[in-house]
C-alpha positions as CSV (number, residue, x, y, z in Angstrom):
1,M,105.8,92.4,11.7
2,S,102.1,92.6,10.6
3,T,100.9,91.6,14.1
4,D,103.1,94.4,15.7
5,L,101.7,96.9,13.2
6,I,98.1,95.9,13.9
7,E,98.8,96.3,17.6
8,E,100.3,99.7,17.0
9,F,97.2,100.7,15.0
10,H,95.0,99.5,17.9
11,T,96.9,101.9,20.3
12,L,95.5,104.7,18.2
13,L,92.0,103.7,19.2
14,S,92.9,104.1,22.9
15,G,94.1,107.7,22.3
16,E,97.8,107.1,23.1
17,K,100.3,109.7,22.0
18,I,101.4,108.1,18.8
19,D,101.9,109.8,15.4
20,H,98.8,108.6,13.5
21,Y,100.3,109.5,10.1
22,Q,103.4,107.5,10.7
23,V,101.3,104.4,11.5
24,F,99.2,105.1,8.4
25,D,102.3,105.3,6.2
26,Q,103.4,101.9,7.5
27,L,99.9,100.4,6.8
28,R,99.8,101.7,3.3
29,Q,103.3,100.3,2.5
30,G,103.1,96.9,4.2
31,L,99.5,96.1,5.3
32,P,96.9,97.9,3.1
33,I,94.1,95.7,4.4
34,F,93.8,93.8,7.7
35,Y,91.2,92.6,10.2
36,S,90.8,94.5,13.4
37,E,89.3,92.6,16.3
38,P,88.5,95.6,18.5
39,M,86.6,97.2,15.6
40,D,85.2,93.9,14.4
41,G,85.9,94.8,10.8
42,W,88.4,95.2,8.1
43,V,90.6,98.3,7.6
44,V,91.8,99.9,4.3
45,S,94.3,102.7,4.1
46,R,95.3,103.4,0.5
47,W,93.6,106.1,-1.5
48,N,92.6,103.8,-4.3
49,D,91.1,101.2,-1.9
50,V,89.3,103.9,0.1
51,S,87.9,105.5,-3.1
52,R,86.7,102.1,-4.4
53,V,84.8,101.3,-1.1
54,L,83.2,104.8,-1.0
55,K,82.3,104.9,-4.7
56,S,81.3,101.4,-5.7
57,N,77.6,101.0,-4.9
58,E,77.6,97.5,-6.5
59,E,80.2,96.2,-4.0
60,F,79.6,98.2,-0.8
61,E,76.7,99.9,1.0
62,P,76.2,102.0,4.1
63,M,76.2,100.3,7.5
64,E,73.0,101.2,9.4
65,A,73.8,99.7,12.9
66,G,76.6,98.5,15.0
67,A,79.9,99.9,16.5
68,G,81.3,102.6,14.3
69,S,78.0,103.1,12.3
70,S,75.9,106.3,12.2
71,G,72.8,104.5,13.3
72,I,72.5,106.6,16.5
73,Y,70.8,109.3,14.4
74,G,68.1,107.0,13.2
75,R,67.6,106.5,9.4
76,T,69.0,109.3,7.3
77,I,70.5,109.8,3.8
78,L,73.7,108.2,5.3
79,H,71.9,104.9,5.2
80,M,69.8,105.2,2.0
81,T,70.8,104.0,-1.4
82,G,69.5,104.2,-5.0
83,E,66.4,106.1,-5.8
84,E,65.4,106.6,-2.2
85,H,68.8,108.3,-1.5
86,R,68.6,110.4,-4.6
87,K,65.2,111.7,-3.9
88,K,65.6,112.4,-0.1
89,S,69.1,113.9,-0.3
90,A,67.6,116.3,-2.9
91,I,65.4,117.8,-0.2
92,L,68.6,118.9,1.7
93,A,70.4,119.8,-1.5
94,K,67.6,122.3,-2.5
95,R,68.9,124.6,0.2
96,L,72.4,123.4,1.1
97,R,73.8,123.1,-2.4
98,N,71.7,125.7,-4.2
99,P,74.1,128.4,-5.7
100,R,71.6,131.2,-5.4
101,K,71.0,130.5,-1.7
102,L,74.7,129.9,-0.9
103,N,75.7,133.1,-2.6
104,G,72.8,135.0,-1.1
105,E,71.0,134.4,2.2
106,I,73.3,131.7,3.5
107,S,76.4,133.8,2.7
108,T,74.9,136.8,4.4
109,L,74.0,134.8,7.5
110,V,77.4,133.2,7.8
111,K,79.2,136.6,7.5
112,L,77.0,138.1,10.2
113,I,77.6,135.2,12.6
114,V,81.4,135.2,12.0
115,K,81.6,139.0,12.6
116,S,79.5,138.8,15.7
117,C,81.7,136.0,17.2
118,G,85.0,137.6,16.0
119,D,84.2,141.0,17.3
120,K,83.9,139.6,20.9
121,L,87.4,138.0,20.9
122,K,89.9,139.6,23.2
123,W,93.2,140.9,21.8
124,A,96.7,140.4,23.2
125,P,98.0,140.7,25.9
126,H,94.9,138.8,26.9
127,S,94.7,135.2,25.6
128,V,91.5,133.6,24.3
129,D,90.4,130.1,23.5
130,I,89.3,130.4,20.0
131,K,87.8,126.9,20.0
132,Q,85.4,127.8,22.7
133,E,84.8,131.4,21.7
134,F,84.9,131.3,17.9
135,T,85.2,128.0,16.0
136,S,82.6,126.0,18.0
137,I,80.0,128.9,18.0
138,I,80.0,129.6,14.3
139,P,78.6,126.3,13.0
140,L,76.3,125.9,16.0
141,E,74.6,129.3,15.2
142,V,74.7,128.8,11.4
143,I,72.9,125.5,11.6
144,G,70.5,126.8,14.2
145,D,69.6,129.8,12.0
146,L,69.4,127.7,8.8
147,M,66.9,125.5,10.5
148,A,65.1,128.3,12.4
149,M,65.8,126.3,15.6
150,Q,67.9,128.8,17.5
151,E,66.5,127.6,20.8
152,A,67.9,124.1,20.1
153,T,71.4,125.5,20.0
154,A,71.2,125.9,23.8
155,F,71.8,122.2,24.3
156,P,75.3,121.5,22.9
157,N,75.8,118.4,25.2
158,W,73.0,116.7,23.2
159,Y,75.0,117.0,20.0
160,H,78.4,116.1,21.6
161,N,76.9,112.9,23.1
162,I,75.1,111.9,19.9
163,V,78.3,112.4,17.8
164,A,80.4,110.5,20.4
165,A,78.0,107.5,20.1
166,S,78.0,107.7,16.3
167,V,80.9,106.7,13.9
168,S,83.6,107.7,16.5
169,N,82.4,104.9,18.8
170,V,84.4,102.4,16.7
171,T,84.8,99.8,19.5
172,G,81.1,100.0,20.6
173,D,81.6,101.3,24.2
174,P,78.3,100.7,25.9
175,E,78.4,103.7,28.2
176,I,79.1,106.1,25.3
177,H,76.2,104.4,23.4
178,R,73.9,104.8,26.4
179,R,74.7,108.5,26.7
180,G,74.1,109.0,23.0
181,M,70.8,107.2,23.1
182,K,69.6,109.3,26.1
183,A,70.6,112.5,24.3
184,R,68.8,111.4,21.1
185,E,65.6,110.6,23.0
186,E,65.7,114.0,24.7
187,L,66.2,115.7,21.3
188,F,63.5,113.7,19.6
189,E,61.1,114.5,22.5
190,W,61.9,118.2,22.0
191,L,61.4,117.9,18.3
192,D,57.9,116.4,18.4
193,P,55.9,119.6,19.0
194,A,58.3,121.6,16.8
195,I,57.6,119.4,13.9
196,E,53.9,119.6,14.3
197,K,54.1,123.4,14.4
198,K,56.3,123.5,11.2
199,K,53.8,121.3,9.4
200,Q,51.0,123.6,10.2
201,C,52.9,126.9,9.6
202,P,55.9,126.3,7.4
203,T,58.5,129.1,6.9
204,Q,61.5,129.6,4.7
205,D,64.1,127.4,6.4
206,L,65.7,124.0,6.3
207,F,63.5,122.6,9.1
208,S,60.4,123.5,7.2
209,D,61.9,121.9,4.1
210,L,62.3,118.6,6.0
211,C,58.8,118.8,7.3
212,S,56.9,119.7,4.1
213,I,58.9,119.5,0.9
214,E,58.1,116.8,-1.7
215,F,60.6,115.7,-4.2
216,E,59.2,113.6,-7.0
217,S,56.3,112.7,-4.7
218,E,58.6,111.6,-1.9
219,M,58.4,113.2,1.6
220,L,60.2,112.3,4.8
221,T,58.4,110.4,7.4
222,E,58.1,112.0,10.9
223,E,60.8,109.6,12.2
224,E,63.0,110.5,9.3
225,I,62.5,114.2,10.0
226,K,63.7,113.7,13.6
227,S,66.7,111.6,12.4
228,F,67.7,114.2,9.8
229,C,67.5,116.9,12.4
230,A,69.6,115.0,14.8
231,F,72.2,114.4,12.1
232,L,72.3,118.0,10.9
233,L,72.4,119.5,14.4
234,S,75.2,117.1,15.5
235,A,77.5,116.2,12.6
236,G,77.0,119.6,10.9
237,I,78.3,121.4,14.0
238,E,81.0,119.0,15.3
239,T,82.9,118.5,12.0
240,T,83.1,122.2,11.0
241,D,84.2,123.2,14.5
242,R,87.0,120.6,14.4
243,A,88.1,121.5,10.9
244,L,88.3,125.2,11.8
245,V,90.4,124.7,15.0
246,N,92.7,122.4,13.1
247,L,93.1,125.1,10.4
248,F,94.1,127.7,13.0
249,R,96.4,125.3,14.8
250,E,98.3,124.6,11.6
251,L,98.5,128.2,10.4
252,I,100.1,129.1,13.8
253,R,102.5,126.2,13.4
254,H,103.4,127.3,9.8
255,P,103.7,131.2,9.9
256,S,105.0,131.3,6.3
257,E,101.6,129.8,5.2
258,W,99.7,132.5,7.2
259,K,101.9,135.1,5.4
260,K,101.0,133.6,2.0
261,L,97.3,134.0,2.8
262,Q,97.8,137.6,4.0
263,N,99.5,138.3,0.7
264,D,97.0,136.5,-1.5
265,K,93.5,135.9,-0.1
266,S,92.4,134.1,-3.3
267,L,94.2,131.1,-1.8
268,I,91.6,130.9,1.0
269,P,89.6,128.1,-0.6
270,S,92.8,126.2,-1.3
271,A,93.8,126.5,2.3
272,I,90.4,125.2,3.4
273,A,90.8,122.2,1.1
274,E,94.3,121.6,2.3
275,I,93.5,121.5,6.0
276,L,90.7,119.0,5.3
277,R,93.3,116.9,3.5
278,F,96.2,117.4,5.9
279,R,94.3,117.1,9.2
280,A,90.9,115.8,8.4
281,P,88.5,116.3,11.3
282,V,86.8,113.0,10.3
283,Q,89.4,110.3,10.0
284,G,87.3,107.4,8.8
285,A,84.1,106.2,7.0
286,V,82.4,102.8,7.5
287,R,80.7,100.6,4.8
288,K,79.8,96.9,4.6
289,T,80.3,94.5,1.8
290,I,77.3,93.5,-0.4
291,N,79.1,90.3,-1.7
292,N,82.5,88.9,-1.1
293,A,85.1,91.5,-2.0
294,D,88.7,90.9,-3.1
295,F,91.6,93.1,-1.9
296,Y,95.1,91.9,-2.9
297,G,93.9,88.3,-2.8
298,E,92.3,88.7,0.6
299,Y,88.6,87.9,0.4
300,I,86.3,89.9,2.6
301,P,83.0,88.1,3.3
302,E,79.6,89.4,2.5
303,G,78.1,91.7,5.2
304,A,81.5,92.5,6.7
305,K,82.3,95.9,8.1
306,I,85.1,97.9,6.3
307,M,86.7,101.0,7.9
308,C,88.1,103.4,5.3
309,L,90.9,105.5,6.8
310,L,90.2,108.9,5.2
311,G,93.2,110.5,7.0
312,S,95.5,107.9,5.6
313,A,94.1,108.1,2.0
314,N,94.6,111.9,2.1
315,H,98.4,111.3,2.8
316,D,98.9,108.7,0.1
317,P,102.1,109.7,-1.8
318,E,100.7,107.8,-4.9
319,V,98.2,110.6,-5.2
320,F,99.6,113.6,-3.3
321,E,103.0,115.1,-3.8
322,N,104.9,115.5,-0.5
323,P,101.7,114.6,1.4
324,N,103.1,115.3,4.9
325,E,103.7,119.0,4.0
326,F,101.0,121.6,4.8
327,R,100.7,123.9,1.8
328,V,97.9,126.4,1.5
329,D,98.5,126.8,-2.2
330,R,98.3,123.0,-3.0
331,Y,94.9,123.3,-4.6
332,A,95.4,126.8,-6.1
333,S,94.6,125.4,-9.6
334,N,91.6,123.3,-8.7
335,Q,90.1,124.7,-5.5
336,R,86.4,124.3,-6.4
337,A,86.6,120.6,-7.3
338,Q,87.7,119.6,-3.8
339,F,84.3,120.4,-2.4
340,T,82.6,118.1,-4.9
341,P,82.7,114.4,-5.6
342,A,85.2,115.2,-8.4
343,G,88.0,116.1,-6.0
344,D,90.8,113.9,-4.9
345,N,90.4,114.9,-1.3
346,R,88.5,112.2,0.7
347,A,87.7,114.4,3.7
348,F,84.0,114.6,2.6
349,G,83.8,111.0,1.6
350,G,83.1,110.1,-2.0
351,G,80.6,108.7,-4.4
352,S,76.8,109.1,-4.0
353,H,77.2,109.7,-0.2
354,F,79.6,112.6,-0.6
355,C,78.8,115.2,2.1
356,T,75.7,117.2,1.2
357,G,76.8,120.0,3.5
358,S,80.3,120.4,2.1
359,L,79.6,123.8,0.5
360,V,78.1,125.3,3.7
361,A,81.1,124.0,5.7
362,K,83.4,125.6,3.0
363,L,81.6,128.9,3.3
364,E,81.8,128.9,7.1
365,M,85.5,128.1,7.1
366,E,86.3,130.7,4.4
367,E,84.5,133.5,6.2
368,A,86.1,132.6,9.5
369,L,89.6,132.6,8.0
370,K,88.9,135.8,6.0
371,Y,87.8,137.5,9.2
372,A,91.0,136.4,11.0
373,L,93.2,137.6,8.1
374,N,91.5,140.9,7.9
375,N,91.5,141.6,11.6
376,F,94.7,140.1,13.0
377,S,98.3,140.6,11.9
378,S,99.3,137.5,13.8
379,I,98.0,134.6,15.9
380,E,100.3,132.9,18.3
381,F,99.9,130.1,20.8
382,A,99.3,131.4,24.3
383,D,100.5,128.1,25.8
384,E,102.3,125.0,24.4
385,I,101.1,123.6,21.1
386,P,97.8,121.8,21.9
387,E,97.8,118.1,21.3
388,M,95.5,116.5,18.7
389,K,93.0,114.3,20.4
390,G,90.7,111.5,19.3
391,F,90.9,108.7,16.7
392,Y,87.9,109.0,14.5
393,L,87.0,112.7,15.2
394,R,90.3,114.4,15.6
395,S,91.3,117.9,16.8
396,P,92.6,119.8,19.8
397,E,90.2,120.1,22.8
398,N,91.2,123.8,23.2
399,L,93.2,126.4,21.3
400,K,94.4,129.2,23.5
401,V,96.0,132.0,21.5
402,N,97.2,135.6,21.6
403,L,95.6,137.7,18.9
404,T,97.5,140.8,17.6
405,P,95.1,143.2,15.9
406,A,95.8,144.4,12.4
407,S,97.4,147.8,12.2
408,H,94.2,149.6,11.0
409,L,92.5,148.4,14.2
410,R,95.1,149.6,16.7
C-alpha cells in the first residue's frame, strides 16, 4: 500500500491530472514521512511535522544547492541563518515590513498600479485573460517601482526561467537548470552597471537600500546584492501572480463566497489568507537535517533533504475545520496573524525564514480584489474551468473571464 501511495505521489511531479489534495490526505493518514527517489529526499505532509521542520533552527537548516533548492538565485536570506540572517533580512524589512511605508507610499503605489491595470480590462461580452492582463502585471510593476528598476520589468522571461530552475525543479531537470542559469547570468550582467550607479547616487528605493544600507555594521556584498535582486524580481512576482489568479478562479467557482465579499468588504484580508491556505501558490519548502532527525521512529540522516508539503499542511484536519472547504470568512477573527509567523497558515513558510514580503503581497492582493469587487458585479468563466498546473508552483496558466461591470459603471 505504501509503495502504491508513493508512486501515486510521484505522478504529481510529472503533472498528471490527479487530485493533489486527495493524495495529500492519504499521505497524512497513512504515510506521514517517506523517502522519494526522484526528489532524492524525505517528504513530510502533516501540519505539525511541517511546522517543526520550518521552525526548529536546531534541527534543520536551509538547503543552499541541489535539486529543489533556491540556490539558482545565489546566496540570499533564504540561505542565511543566525545573526547573519537577522541582520541582512532587516535590510529588506526596513522597507517591506515598515508600517509607515506600507500604509503610505507602498499603498499609494499599489493602488495606482491596480487601477491602471484594471481600467484597461475589457467588459462583457468581450472576454479577457485576467492572468495575462491583470494578475501577472500588478506584482511585476509593483516590484519594478519599489526597486526603481522599471526597465528590468521588460524581461519577464528572465524571471520565469529563474523561478522554474529554483525550488520548483524538484527532480533536478538539467535543461531547466541550464535555462535558469543563462537567465541569471543575463540578469546579473544587466545589474552590474545599475549597482555601480546606485552606489554613487542612491535614491529612496529598495534597490538603493540593498546597495547602500548598513544594519549593525553589516552591508551586502556586491554578489549578494545581485542575488537579492534576482530573488525579489523573480519570486516576488511569480508567487503573487499565482496567488491572485487562484483567488479569482475560486471566487468564480464559489459565487456565494463572492457575494459574501460584496456584502462585507472587511472580509477581504480573510479571503486573501484563505486562498493562500486553500490553494497555496507555493506547495512546498525544502530544508536539510543538521543532525539525525526522528519522525515516528524513522531516523533521517544528517544532511538529508526534507520536502515540506505546505499545501498538505494547510489541509490538515487536525488544525483546520473542514479543510477542503473554501470559506472567505474562515479567518475573520484573526486575519492579521496569518501574514505573520504567528499564523497557522503555512503558505508563507514559518519560523525565522517566514516570507519577508508577505505584507506587500497581502497589500497587492487586497487592492486587486477590492478593485474587482468595486467595479464588477460578477466574474464568470469565458471557457471551461481552467486546470491547475504544476507541482511546486501551482495555478492555472490562463484565466479567461467575462466581466460584468457594476451598475454604477453601466
